[in-house]
C-alpha positions in Angstrom: -0.2 -27.1 7.1 -0.9 -27.5 3.3 1.5 -26.7 0.9 1.3 -25.2 -2.7 2.9 -23.6 -5.5 1.2 -20.3 -6.6 1.2 -19.8 -10.3 2.0 -16.2 -11.5 0.5 -16.3 -15.0 2.0 -13.2 -16.5 1.4 -14.1 -20.1 -2.4 -15.0 -20.2 -3.6 -13.3 -23.5 -7.2 -13.2 -22.2 -6.2 -11.0 -19.2 -6.1 -7.3 -19.5 -7.6 -4.1 -18.6 -10.7 -4.5 -20.9 -11.0 -8.1 -19.3 -11.1 -7.0 -16.0 -13.6 -4.2 -16.5 -15.9 -6.1 -18.5 -15.8 -9.2 -16.4 -16.3 -7.5 -13.0 -18.9 -5.0 -13.9 -20.1 -6.0 -17.4 -19.1 -2.6 -18.9 -18.7 -3.8 -22.5 -18.7 -0.3 -23.8 -15.6 0.8 -21.8 -12.6 1.1 -23.9 -9.2 -0.8 -23.2 -6.2 1.1 -22.7 -3.6 -1.9 -23.0 -1.0 -0.6 -25.3 -1.7 3.1 -24.5 1.3 5.4 -23.5 -0.5 6.8 -20.3 -0.4 10.2 -21.3 2.8 9.7 -23.3 4.7 8.7 -20.2 6.9 5.6 -20.1 9.5 4.4 -17.5 12.4 7.0 -18.0 15.2 5.4 -16.3 16.7 1.7 -16.1 19.2 2.5 -13.3 19.3 0.0 -10.5 19.3 0.8 -6.8 20.3 -1.4 -4.0 16.7 -2.6 -3.6 16.6 -4.0 -7.0 18.9 -7.0 -5.7 16.5 -7.9 -3.3 13.4 -8.0 -5.5 11.5 -10.8 -6.9 12.4 -11.7 -10.4 9.4 -12.5 -13.0 8.7 -16.3 -12.5 6.2 -18.6 -14.1 5.9 -20.1 -10.6 6.7 -18.9 -7.1 6.9 -21.4 -4.1 5.2 -20.0 -1.1 4.8 -23.3 0.8 7.3 -22.1 3.4 5.6 -18.5 3.8 7.0 -15.2 2.8 10.1 -15.7 0.4 13.1 -13.7 2.1 13.5 -11.3 -0.8 9.7 -10.3 -0.5 10.0 -9.9 3.3 13.4 -7.6 2.7 11.4 -5.5 0.3 8.7 -4.9 3.0 11.1 -4.4 5.9 11.7 -0.7 7.1 9.8 2.2 5.8 7.5 2.1 3.0 5.2 4.6 1.4 1.6 4.0 0.2 0.8 6.2 -2.9 -1.6 9.0 -2.7 -3.0 9.6 -5.8 -2.4 13.2 -7.0 -5.1 15.2 -8.8 -5.5 18.3 -10.7 -7.8 21.0 -9.4 -10.5 19.9 -12.1 -10.3 16.1 -10.4 -8.4 14.5 -13.0 -5.7 12.4 -12.1 -2.3 14.0 -12.4 -0.1 11.5 -14.0 3.0 13.8 -14.3 3.0 14.5 -10.8 2.5 10.7 -10.1 5.6 9.9 -12.2 7.5 12.8 -10.2 6.6 11.3 -6.9 7.2 7.9 -7.6 11.0 8.8 -8.9 11.4 10.9 -5.7 10.7 7.9 -3.6 12.8 5.3 -5.7 15.7 7.6 -6.4 15.9 9.9 -3.4 13.9 8.0 -0.5 15.3 4.9 -1.5 12.3 2.8 -0.7 12.4 -1.0 -1.4 8.5 -1.1 -2.3 5.6 1.0 -3.2 2.3 0.2 -2.1 -1.3 1.3 -3.5 -3.9 1.2 -0.8 -7.6 1.4 -0.7 -7.6 4.5 1.5 -4.5 6.5 1.0 -4.8 6.0 -3.1 -8.2 7.4 -2.5 -9.9 4.2 -4.3 -13.0 5.5 -2.6 -13.3 8.5 -5.1 -11.9 6.7 -8.3 -13.8 4.6 -10.8 -13.0 1.0 -11.8 -11.6 2.4 -14.9 -9.5 4.9 -12.8 -8.2 2.2 -10.5 -7.0 -0.1 -13.5 -5.2 2.9 -15.2 -3.6 4.1 -12.0 -2.2 0.7 -11.3 -0.7 0.1 -14.7 0.7 3.9 -14.4 2.6 2.9 -11.3 4.0 -0.5 -12.4 5.0 0.8 -15.7 6.9 3.7 -14.2 8.5 1.8 -11.5 9.6 -0.6 -14.2 10.7 -3.3 -11.8 13.3 -1.1 -10.1 11.4 -1.9 -6.6 8.7 -4.3 -5.3 4.9 -3.0 -6.1 1.9 -4.0 -4.2 -1.3 -3.4 -6.1 -4.8 -2.9 -4.1 -8.3 -4.0 -4.6 -11.5 -2.1 -4.1 -13.9 -3.3 -1.7 -15.2 -6.0 -4.4 -16.8 -9.0 -4.3 -14.6 -12.4 -4.8 -15.2 -12.7 -8.8 -14.3 -9.0 -9.3 -11.1 -9.3 -7.0 -10.0 -12.6 -8.7 -10.6 -10.7 -12.3 -8.4 -7.5 -11.1 -5.7 -10.0 -9.6 -5.4 -11.6 -13.0 -4.9 -8.1 -14.6 -2.4 -7.2 -11.8 -0.2 -10.1 -12.8 -0.7 -9.4 -16.6 0.7 -5.9 -16.1 3.5 -6.9 -13.7 2.6 -6.0 -10.3 4.4 -8.2 -7.6 1.5 -8.5 -4.8 -2.2 -7.6 -4.2 -3.5 -6.1 -1.1 -7.1 -7.4 -0.9 -9.9 -5.6 1.1 -13.1 -7.7 1.1 -16.4 -6.0 1.7 -18.0 -6.7 4.9 -21.1 -4.7 5.0 -23.3 -5.2 8.4 -20.9 -8.5 9.4 -22.1 -10.2 6.3 -18.8 -12.4 5.7 -17.8 -15.3 7.6 -14.5 -17.2 8.4 -15.4 -19.8 5.7 -16.3 -17.1 3.3 -13.4 -14.9 3.6 -10.9 -17.8 3.5 -12.4 -18.7 0.2 -12.1 -15.2 -0.9 -8.4 -14.8 -0.1 -7.9 -18.3 -1.4 -9.6 -17.6 -4.8 -7.4 -14.1 -5.2 -4.1 -16.0 -4.0 -4.5 -18.5 -7.0 -3.5 -15.7 -9.1 -1.1 -13.5 -7.2 0.8 -13.3 -3.5 -1.8 -11.3 -1.3 -1.3 -8.8 1.5 -4.1 -8.8 4.3 -5.1 -5.3 5.3 -7.1 -5.4 8.7 -9.1 -2.5 8.8 -12.3 -4.2 8.1 -12.1 -6.4 10.7 -12.0 -3.7 13.6 -15.9 -3.7 13.6 -15.8 -7.6 13.9 -13.7 -7.7 17.2 -10.5 -9.3 18.5 -11.6 -13.0 18.5 -13.2 -12.9 15.0 -9.9 -11.3 13.5 -7.4 -13.4 15.1 -9.3 -16.6 14.3 -9.3 -15.4 10.6 -5.5 -14.8 10.7 -5.0 -18.2 12.3 -7.1 -19.8 9.3 -5.4 -17.7 6.7 -1.9 -18.7 7.9 -2.9 -22.4 7.8 -5.1 -22.8 4.9 -4.1 -19.9 2.3 -0.4 -20.3 1.7 -0.5 -17.3 -1.0 -1.3 -14.9 2.0 2.2 -13.8 3.0 2.1 -10.4 4.1 -0.2 -8.1 6.3 -0.6 -4.4 6.9 -2.3 -3.7 10.2 -4.8 -0.9 11.3 -6.3 -3.0 14.2 -3.6 -2.4 16.8 -3.5 -3.4 20.3 -4.3 -6.9 21.4 -5.3 -8.1 18.0 -1.9 -7.3 16.2 0.0 -8.6 19.1 -1.4 -12.0 18.9 -1.5 -12.0 15.2 2.3 -11.3 15.3 2.8 -14.2 17.3 0.7 -16.3 15.3 1.9 -15.5 11.8 5.3 -13.8 11.8 7.2 -17.1 10.9 5.2 -17.0 7.6 4.2 -13.3 6.9 5.9 -10.2 6.4 4.2 -8.0 9.1 3.8 -3.9 8.7 2.4 -1.5 10.8 0.0 1.1 9.3 0.2 4.7 9.7 2.8 5.8 12.4 6.2 4.7 14.1 4.6 4.4 17.4 2.3 1.5 16.0 5.3 -0.2 14.5 7.1 0.0 18.1 4.2 -1.4 19.7 4.4 -4.3 17.3 8.1 -4.7 17.5 8.3 -7.1 20.3 6.0 -9.5 19.0 7.3 -9.8 15.5 7.4 -6.9 12.9 9.1 -6.0 9.7 8.0 -2.8 8.3 5.5 0.0 8.5 3.7 2.5 6.4 5.7 5.4 6.8 4.2 9.0 6.7 7.6 10.8 6.5 8.9 8.7 3.8 7.0 10.7 1.4 8.5 14.0 1.9 11.4 13.8 4.7 12.7 10.3 4.1 15.6 11.1 6.3 13.2 11.3 9.3 11.8 8.0 8.4 15.4 6.4 8.1 16.6 8.0 11.2 13.9 6.1 13.1 14.6 2.9 11.2 18.3 3.3 11.9 17.8 3.7 15.5 15.4 0.8 15.7 17.8 -1.6 13.8 20.5 -0.5 16.3 18.4 -1.2 19.2 18.6 2.4 20.2 15.2 2.9 21.6 15.6 6.3 23.1 16.7 7.6 19.6 13.6 6.0 18.2 11.2 7.4 20.6 12.9 10.8 20.1 12.0 10.8 16.6 8.4 9.9 17.5 8.2 12.7 20.1 9.9 15.5 17.9 8.2 14.7 14.6 5.3 12.2 14.6 3.2 13.7 17.6 3.2 17.2 16.6 2.2 16.2 13.0 -0.5 13.8 13.9 -1.7 16.3 16.5 -2.1 18.9 13.8 -3.8 16.5 11.4 -6.3 15.6 13.8 -7.4 19.0 14.5 -7.5 20.1 10.7 -10.6 20.4 8.5 -10.6 17.6 6.0 -8.6 15.3 8.1 -5.2 13.8 7.8 -5.3 13.3 4.0 -6.2 16.7 3.1 -3.1 17.8 5.1 -0.9 15.1 3.6 -1.9 16.5 0.1 -1.1 19.9 1.4 2.4 18.8 2.6 3.2 17.3 -0.8 2.5 20.8 -2.4 4.5 22.5 0.6 7.4 20.2 -0.6 6.8 20.8 -4.3 6.1 17.0 -4.9 2.5 17.3 -6.0 -0.6 19.7 -5.7 -3.0 19.7 -2.7 -6.3 19.0 -4.7 -8.5 16.0 -4.1 -11.7 15.1 -5.9 -15.1 16.8 -4.5 -16.7 16.3 -2.1 -13.5 15.6 -0.4 -12.0 19.1 0.9 -8.8 20.4 -0.3 -6.9 22.8 1.9 -7.5 26.6 1.0 -4.8 29.1 0.4 -5.3 30.3 4.1 -5.1 26.8 5.3 -1.8 26.2 3.2 -0.3 29.3 4.7 -1.1 27.8 8.2 0.2 24.2 7.3 3.7 25.8 6.0 3.9 28.0 9.2 3.5 25.0 11.2 5.9 22.7 9.2 8.4 25.4 9.4 8.2 25.9 13.2 8.6 22.1 13.8 11.6 22.0 11.5 9.9 19.4 9.3 10.1 22.1 6.4 13.2 24.3 6.3 
């Protein structure tokens, strides 16, 4: 197995938002925002919570030759949130609500990491400029209080590398990389090359949803090659499920921090094969429910862990599946019901109507999710 030190170049003067935008899309006319105040908002607190002690300090060199460092694995252990981009009704990013949400997650939900994802963060409706601005806003407001995972769009290798440099420059800790694979156009070799190039800039988290269409054998072989050939890949967030993730856990858990995507039951299915954390739905608005499940798992109390799934996860996810606009429309509605952000998403994505909000609020009260 090759060993390599991954350089984290945090002071490269040529890397910045202008550099990312110009190098990746040739948009010479776009304005840079390095140095701007992001709507006048800066980090408002320097307080240290318990997770800070487990964070990775700024380093010029991070040795990943032995796999995921313990402090990074600790940051990705337990429930962690993916950040849903809040919008105003006119479609503009609502930065004030973003900062409030981040503060809630850090100060009240006591998360150890915050994670941007292509899906939940609605990169599908954001421009490259939006993605760069949103990422910088998150990193600045978090202000090194917890671990920050940024995310790429479905970009070609050169563009992904430029964004990785940008993420290093602004202070993100890790990058979740989602390569394009239209019509099965990638190969094992081209994907290994892609992850290696990004990993030369910043530690990498793999997300597996693009592999579902390629099948178990293709996906597991890619995981084996990344484990053996790309030391900078040190974490994974799974959406594939089933046999794929069980085999991947057995292959990689000694080197990677492994997280389930989307639901406690997916984490529970991974647990016997090797799993650390999970992308938590409830940590975003009812962190006590997320931590109730996690504490039960940590104590080996499977009856209480499954009881949380029965009483809260199953009813909510059943409701989401039947809702117009899908689960993400409901999630943004839940944020509004809890007074965290507004329900709005950019059109043509559906945002819940007033009547649908009334129905959602009634459901949340009936299930005791909302008091």
